[in-house]
C-alpha positions as CSV (number, residue, x, y, z in Angstrom):
1,M,38.0,93.7,19.5
2,T,40.8,93.9,17.0
3,T,41.4,91.5,14.2
4,L,45.0,90.5,13.4
5,R,45.5,89.3,9.9
6,F,48.6,87.4,9.0
7,F,50.3,87.3,5.6
8,A,53.0,85.2,3.9
9,A,55.7,84.0,6.4
10,A,53.7,85.4,9.4
11,R,50.7,83.2,8.4
12,A,53.0,80.2,8.1
13,A,54.6,80.8,11.5
14,V,51.3,81.4,13.3
15,G,49.3,78.7,11.4
16,T,46.2,80.8,10.7
17,D,45.0,83.7,8.5
18,E,43.6,85.7,11.3
19,T,42.7,85.9,15.0
20,T,41.1,88.5,17.3
21,T,42.4,90.2,20.4
22,S,41.4,92.6,23.0
23,A,45.0,93.5,24.0
24,P,45.6,97.2,24.7
25,T,48.8,97.4,22.6
26,L,50.2,95.9,19.4
27,D,53.1,94.3,21.4
28,D,50.6,92.7,23.9
29,A,48.6,91.3,21.0
30,L,51.6,89.9,19.2
31,R,52.9,88.2,22.3
32,A,49.6,86.6,23.0
33,V,49.3,84.9,19.5
34,P,49.3,81.1,19.9
35,A,51.8,80.4,17.1
36,A,52.3,77.0,15.4
37,D,56.0,77.8,15.3
38,A,56.7,80.0,18.3
39,E,60.4,80.4,17.8
40,R,59.9,81.5,14.2
41,W,57.0,83.8,15.1
42,T,59.1,85.5,17.8
43,A,62.0,86.1,15.5
44,L,59.7,87.3,12.7
45,Q,57.9,90.0,14.7
46,E,61.1,92.1,14.7
47,R,61.2,92.2,10.9
48,C,57.5,92.8,10.3
49,S,55.7,96.0,9.5
50,Y,52.2,96.5,10.7
51,L,49.2,98.2,9.1
52,V,47.0,99.5,11.9
53,D,43.7,100.4,10.4
54,G,45.7,101.1,7.2
55,V,48.5,103.2,8.7
56,T,52.0,101.6,8.6
57,T,54.0,101.3,11.8
58,R,56.8,99.3,13.3
59,D,56.1,100.7,16.8
60,R,54.8,97.8,18.7
61,S,53.8,100.1,21.6
62,T,51.0,101.4,19.3
63,S,47.6,101.4,21.1
64,L,45.0,99.1,19.8
65,V,42.1,100.9,21.6
66,G,39.5,101.5,19.0
67,V,41.5,99.7,16.2
68,G,39.5,97.4,14.0
69,T,42.3,95.6,12.0
70,V,46.0,95.1,12.1
71,D,47.7,93.5,9.1
72,V,51.0,91.7,10.0
73,M,53.3,92.1,7.0
74,P,56.6,90.3,6.9
75,P,59.3,91.3,4.5
76,F,58.8,89.7,1.1
77,A,60.2,89.9,-2.4
78,G,58.2,91.2,-5.4
79,G,55.8,93.9,-5.8
């Protein structure tokens, strides 16, 4: 089971801090998220970067087999 953690605008679009998934790929997991604002969530996924067990990727075909945590990081200002 993989935990998806949502930050900033992603958290606002999804409506929760985290959820779990058994999806085989990042794309499958993202598509299955029951978002509070589905239209915003769909648009936002294209702009996010993802930390898959601490490794940054934008490749949504990334396998989640054996992955513990994915952080969903939308673009944001500041440091």
